[in-house]
C-alpha positions as CSV (number, residue, x, y, z in Angstrom):
1,X,110.5,97.7,118.7
2,X,107.3,99.2,117.2
3,X,104.0,97.7,118.1
4,X,102.9,96.1,114.9
5,X,100.8,93.0,114.0
6,X,103.5,91.7,111.6
7,X,107.1,92.5,111.4
8,X,108.4,94.9,108.6
9,X,109.6,93.3,105.4
10,X,113.4,93.5,106.2
11,X,113.0,92.4,109.8
12,X,110.8,89.5,108.8
13,X,113.3,88.4,106.1
14,X,116.3,88.5,108.4
15,X,114.3,86.7,111.2
16,X,113.1,83.9,108.8
17,X,116.7,83.5,107.5
18,X,118.0,83.2,111.2
19,X,115.4,80.5,112.0
20,X,116.3,78.6,108.8
21,X,120.0,78.7,109.8
22,X,119.0,77.6,113.3
23,X,117.1,74.6,111.9
24,X,120.0,73.7,109.7
25,X,122.3,73.9,112.6
26,X,120.0,71.7,114.6
27,X,120.0,69.1,111.8
28,X,123.8,69.3,111.6
29,X,124.1,68.8,115.3
30,X,121.7,65.8,115.2
31,X,123.8,64.3,112.4
32,X,127.0,64.8,114.4
33,X,125.7,63.1,117.6
34,X,124.5,60.0,115.7
35,X,125.7,57.0,117.7
36,X,126.0,58.9,120.9
37,X,123.7,58.5,123.8
38,X,120.8,61.0,123.6
39,X,120.6,62.4,127.2
40,X,117.5,64.2,128.5
41,X,119.4,67.4,128.2
42,X,120.1,66.9,124.6
43,X,116.5,66.0,123.9
44,X,115.2,69.1,125.7
45,X,117.6,71.3,123.7
46,X,116.7,69.8,120.4
47,X,112.9,69.9,121.1
48,X,113.0,73.5,122.3
49,X,115.1,74.7,119.3
50,X,112.9,72.8,116.9
51,X,109.6,74.0,118.3
52,X,110.6,77.6,118.6
53,X,112.1,77.6,115.2
54,X,109.0,76.2,113.7
55,X,106.8,78.7,115.4
56,X,109.0,81.6,114.4
57,X,108.8,80.6,110.8
58,X,105.1,79.7,110.7
59,X,103.8,82.5,112.8
60,X,106.2,85.5,112.8
61,X,103.7,87.7,114.6
62,X,104.2,85.7,117.8
63,X,107.7,87.4,118.0
64,X,105.9,90.4,119.4
65,X,105.4,88.5,122.5
66,X,109.2,88.1,122.8
67,X,109.7,91.8,122.4
68,X,107.2,92.5,125.2
69,X,108.3,89.6,127.5
70,X,112.1,89.1,127.1
71,X,112.0,86.3,129.7
72,X,110.7,84.0,126.8
73,X,113.9,84.5,125.0
74,X,115.8,83.7,128.3
75,X,113.9,80.5,128.8
76,X,114.6,79.4,125.2
77,X,118.3,80.2,125.5
78,X,118.5,78.6,128.9
79,X,117.1,75.3,127.7
80,X,119.6,75.1,124.8
81,X,122.5,76.4,127.0
82,X,121.8,73.8,129.6
83,X,121.9,71.1,126.9
84,X,125.2,72.5,125.7
85,X,126.6,72.6,129.2
86,X,125.6,69.0,129.8
87,X,127.0,67.8,126.5
88,X,130.0,70.1,126.6
89,X,130.9,73.3,125.0
90,X,132.4,71.5,122.0
91,X,129.0,70.0,121.4
92,X,127.5,70.5,117.9
93,X,124.5,72.1,119.7
94,X,126.6,75.3,119.9
95,X,125.7,75.6,116.2
96,X,122.0,76.3,117.4
97,X,123.1,79.1,119.8
98,X,124.7,81.2,117.2
99,X,121.7,82.3,115.1
100,X,119.8,82.6,118.3
101,X,122.0,85.5,119.3
102,X,121.0,87.3,116.0
103,X,117.3,86.7,116.9
104,X,117.9,88.1,120.3
105,X,119.3,91.3,119.0
106,X,116.4,91.6,116.5
107,X,113.5,91.1,118.9
108,X,114.7,92.0,122.4
109,X,115.6,95.5,123.5
110,X,119.2,96.4,124.4
111,X,119.0,96.2,128.1
112,X,116.9,92.9,128.4
113,X,119.0,91.4,125.5
114,X,122.2,92.4,127.3
115,X,121.0,90.7,130.5
116,X,120.3,87.5,128.6
117,X,123.7,87.6,126.9
118,X,125.5,88.1,130.2
119,X,123.5,85.1,131.7
120,X,124.4,82.9,128.7
121,X,128.1,83.9,128.7
122,X,128.1,83.1,132.5
123,X,126.7,79.6,131.8
124,X,129.2,79.1,129.0
125,X,132.1,80.1,131.2
126,X,130.8,77.9,133.9
127,X,130.6,75.0,131.4
128,X,134.3,75.7,130.4
129,X,135.4,75.6,134.0
130,X,133.4,72.4,134.6
131,X,134.7,70.6,131.6
132,X,138.3,72.1,131.6
133,X,138.3,73.0,127.9
134,X,140.1,76.4,128.2
135,X,143.0,75.0,126.1
136,X,140.8,75.0,122.9
137,X,141.1,78.6,121.6
138,X,138.1,78.3,119.2
139,X,135.8,77.0,122.0
140,X,137.1,79.4,124.6
141,X,137.2,82.7,122.6
142,X,135.9,82.5,119.1
143,X,132.4,81.0,119.9
144,X,131.6,83.7,122.6
145,X,133.0,86.4,120.4
146,X,130.8,85.4,117.4
147,X,127.8,85.1,119.8
148,X,128.3,88.7,120.9
149,X,128.9,90.0,117.4
150,X,125.7,88.5,116.1
151,X,123.8,89.9,119.0
152,X,125.1,93.4,118.2
153,X,124.4,92.9,114.5
154,X,120.8,92.1,115.4
155,X,120.6,95.3,117.4
156,X,122.0,97.3,114.6
157,X,119.4,95.8,112.1
158,X,116.5,96.3,114.5
159,X,117.6,99.9,115.1
160,X,117.8,100.6,111.4
161,X,114.4,99.2,110.7
162,X,112.9,101.3,113.5
163,X,114.7,104.3,112.1
164,X,113.4,103.7,108.7
165,X,109.8,103.3,110.1
166,X,110.1,106.7,111.9
167,X,111.4,108.4,108.7
168,X,108.6,107.0,106.7
169,X,106.2,108.2,109.4
170,X,107.7,111.7,109.1
171,X,107.3,111.7,105.3
172,X,103.7,110.5,105.6
173,X,102.9,113.3,108.0
174,X,104.4,115.8,105.5
175,X,102.3,114.3,102.7
176,X,99.3,114.5,104.8
177,X,100.1,118.2,105.5
178,X,100.6,118.8,101.7
179,X,97.5,117.0,101.0
180,X,95.5,119.4,103.4
181,X,96.8,122.4,101.5
182,X,96.0,120.8,98.2
183,X,92.5,120.0,99.4
184,X,92.0,123.6,100.2
185,X,92.9,124.4,96.6
186,X,90.6,121.7,95.3
187,X,87.7,123.1,97.3
188,X,88.4,126.5,96.0
189,X,88.4,125.0,92.4
190,X,85.1,123.2,93.2
191,X,83.5,126.4,94.5
192,X,84.6,128.2,91.3
193,X,83.5,125.4,89.0
194,X,80.0,124.7,90.5
195,X,78.9,127.1,93.2
196,X,80.0,130.3,91.4
197,X,78.1,129.4,88.2
198,X,75.0,128.4,90.2
199,X,75.0,131.7,92.2
200,X,75.6,133.7,89.1
201,X,72.6,132.1,87.4
202,X,70.5,132.9,90.5
203,X,71.6,136.5,90.5
204,X,70.8,136.9,86.7
205,X,67.4,135.2,87.0
206,X,66.3,137.1,90.0
207,X,67.3,140.4,88.5
208,X,65.1,139.8,85.6
209,X,62.0,138.8,87.7
210,X,60.6,142.3,88.6
211,X,60.2,143.4,85.0
212,X,58.8,140.0,84.0
213,X,56.2,140.1,86.8
214,X,54.8,143.3,85.2
215,X,55.2,142.5,81.5
216,X,54.8,138.7,81.3
217,X,53.4,137.0,84.5
218,X,53.4,133.5,83.0
219,X,57.2,133.8,82.0
220,X,57.9,135.2,85.5
221,X,56.3,132.2,87.1
222,X,58.5,129.9,84.9
223,X,61.6,131.9,85.8
224,X,60.6,131.8,89.5
225,X,60.4,128.0,89.3
226,X,63.9,127.9,87.6
227,X,65.2,130.1,90.4
228,X,63.8,127.6,93.0
229,X,65.5,124.8,91.2
230,X,68.9,126.6,90.9
231,X,68.8,127.5,94.6
232,X,68.2,123.9,95.5
233,X,71.1,122.8,93.3
234,X,73.3,125.4,95.0
235,X,72.3,124.1,98.5
236,X,73.2,120.5,97.2
237,X,76.5,121.7,95.9
238,X,77.4,123.4,99.1
239,X,76.5,120.3,101.1
240,X,78.8,118.2,98.9
241,X,81.6,120.7,99.5
242,X,81.1,120.6,103.2
243,X,80.9,116.8,103.3
244,X,84.3,116.8,101.5
245,X,85.7,118.7,104.5
246,X,84.8,115.9,106.9
247,X,87.5,113.4,107.5
248,X,86.5,110.0,106.5
249,X,86.7,107.4,109.2
250,X,89.7,105.0,108.9
251,X,87.6,102.3,110.4
252,X,85.7,102.0,107.1
253,X,87.3,99.8,104.6
254,X,88.2,100.9,101.1
255,X,85.6,98.7,99.5
256,X,82.8,100.0,101.8
257,X,83.8,103.6,101.2
258,X,83.8,103.3,97.5
259,X,80.5,101.4,97.5
260,X,79.0,104.2,99.8
261,X,80.1,106.9,97.5
262,X,78.7,105.1,94.4
263,X,75.3,104.5,96.1
264,X,75.1,108.1,97.3
265,X,75.9,109.3,93.7
266,X,73.2,107.0,92.2
267,X,70.6,108.3,94.8
268,X,71.4,111.9,94.2
269,X,71.7,111.9,90.4
270,X,69.0,109.3,89.7
271,X,71.4,107.4,87.4
272,X,72.0,103.7,87.4
273,X,75.6,102.5,88.2
274,X,76.9,99.0,87.7
275,X,79.0,98.3,90.8
276,X,81.7,95.5,90.9
277,X,83.6,95.9,94.3
278,X,85.4,93.1,96.1
279,X,84.4,93.4,99.7
280,X,87.8,92.3,101.2
281,X,89.9,95.0,99.5
282,X,91.4,97.6,101.8
283,X,94.7,99.5,102.6
284,X,96.4,100.3,105.8
285,X,97.4,103.6,104.4
286,X,94.8,106.2,105.3
287,X,96.1,108.7,102.6
288,X,95.5,106.0,99.9
289,X,92.0,105.3,101.2
290,X,91.2,109.1,101.4
291,X,92.5,110.1,98.0
292,X,91.0,107.1,96.2
293,X,87.6,107.8,97.6
294,X,87.8,111.5,96.6
295,X,89.0,110.4,93.1
296,X,85.9,108.2,92.7
297,X,83.8,111.2,93.8
298,X,85.5,113.4,91.2
299,X,85.1,110.8,88.4
300,X,81.5,110.2,89.1
301,X,80.8,114.0,89.3
302,X,82.4,114.4,85.8
303,X,80.1,111.7,84.5
304,X,77.1,113.4,85.7
305,X,78.2,116.8,84.4
306,X,79.7,116.0,81.0
307,X,78.9,112.5,79.8
308,X,75.1,113.0,79.2
309,X,72.7,110.0,79.2
310,X,74.8,106.9,79.5
311,X,75.5,103.7,81.4
312,X,78.1,103.9,84.1
313,X,80.2,101.1,85.6
314,X,82.6,101.3,88.6
315,X,84.9,98.5,89.7
316,X,87.5,98.0,92.4
317,X,89.8,95.0,92.1
318,X,93.3,93.7,93.0
319,X,95.2,92.6,89.9
320,X,98.1,91.5,92.1
321,X,98.4,91.0,95.9
322,X,100.1,94.4,96.3
323,X,98.1,96.6,93.9
324,X,94.6,98.1,93.7
325,X,92.9,99.0,90.4
326,X,89.9,101.3,90.5
327,X,87.9,102.0,87.2
328,X,85.1,104.3,86.3
329,X,83.7,103.8,82.8
330,X,80.8,105.4,80.9
331,X,79.5,105.2,77.4
332,X,78.6,108.8,77.1
333,X,79.5,111.6,74.7
334,X,83.2,111.4,75.4
335,X,85.7,114.0,74.3
336,X,89.0,114.5,72.5
337,X,92.4,115.1,74.3
338,X,92.2,118.7,72.9
339,X,88.8,119.3,74.4
340,X,90.0,117.9,77.7
341,X,92.9,120.3,77.8
342,X,90.6,123.2,76.8
343,X,88.3,122.2,79.7
344,X,91.1,122.4,82.2
345,X,92.3,125.8,80.8
346,X,88.7,127.0,81.1
347,X,88.6,126.1,84.9
348,X,87.2,122.6,84.8
349,X,89.7,120.8,87.0
350,X,88.0,117.3,87.4
351,X,90.6,115.1,85.6
352,X,93.6,117.3,86.6
353,X,92.4,117.1,90.2
354,X,92.3,113.3,90.0
355,X,95.8,113.3,88.6
356,X,97.0,115.6,91.4
357,X,95.5,113.3,94.1
358,X,97.0,110.2,92.6
359,X,100.5,111.8,92.2
360,X,100.4,112.5,95.9
361,X,100.2,108.9,96.8
362,X,102.3,107.5,94.0
363,X,99.4,106.2,91.8
364,X,98.9,106.0,88.1
365,X,96.1,107.5,86.2
366,X,95.0,106.5,82.7
367,X,92.1,108.4,81.0
368,X,90.8,107.2,77.7
369,X,88.0,109.1,75.9
370,X,86.8,109.6,72.3
371,X,83.7,111.5,70.9
372,X,80.7,109.2,71.1
373,X,82.6,106.3,72.7
374,X,82.5,107.4,76.4
375,X,85.3,107.8,78.8
376,X,87.2,105.5,81.1
377,X,89.3,106.5,84.1
378,X,91.6,103.8,85.6
379,X,93.4,104.3,88.8
380,X,96.3,102.0,89.6
381,X,98.2,102.2,92.9
382,X,100.3,100.2,95.4
383,X,98.3,99.1,98.4
384,X,100.9,100.9,100.6
385,X,101.0,104.1,98.5
386,X,104.0,106.1,97.7
387,X,106.4,104.5,100.2
388,X,106.6,100.7,100.8
389,X,107.1,99.7,104.4
């Protein structure tokens, strides 16, 4: 089994169902032994089944210990098998053993689980020999058969879950590779959209300087100052592009990464930003974290370039337990849908870049803008991205 903190959804559901069935079987067994003498063996079996079932339902992450130490499953089964052996193979406690076989297949590997099954069947046959109940076909054949079938069913489910996990991992790797290629395209667009214009302005201004120095020295000094400013902007733009090439640490939570981007943007642009970010929000999917952070960067850069003087607000919240909602709103100049399309055709790919990033991770993008009423960009995505585990 994969080393995870919590079991996958399907595995957890089947496990919880098996524990519930086991508890129901335990209650049925207790009801059927009402009026009989409660021997120490029966009490031990009942207590062991009740405690392990409760722990399995309340703290499913503890099942990882069973996958690492199969002897725990053997101890659990041995206690109940001993209780069955002392009370007879026709005891109602057999009802508790059957769902345990399914749990054994789900959480213990094939070899260790097979050893446990063999030991249990040996105890069962020994009990048959001791009590002389071979004449009962159901007790002799059907119960062991069902026990083995349930164990095999658990193995099949566990293998299917692990196969799905590996397939999703392969798909995520493919998405990451595609994202890397798209990132190179985005960087090329960024260079074309910002660096190329800045360098072109530097070239044109510097070309005019020699003649201005001779004809109009004051104007030449002003142009030289403009040249210095444009060069500084070009350096800053190049640093931003180079920073985007560095992989963001997965140790940083989504909330911290978004807040860091917002504070850096505020410091660089000199604009005020109203930040509303829940500090406990994060995702285990690195692709979701990476793309959302870059979408925030794109959206804020668009505000700085196109919105004009305005108020800006950024929020990150969770409208439901499995979804994230990130919003960037400004009350700037705004634009029409026609102008937005024209900007994209002219080589300004900010919004289209955001849409491409969100599409790669299965997110939704809603852009609303109107002249004089500002622009809002809403990013809505499942915490686990394009594929649910």
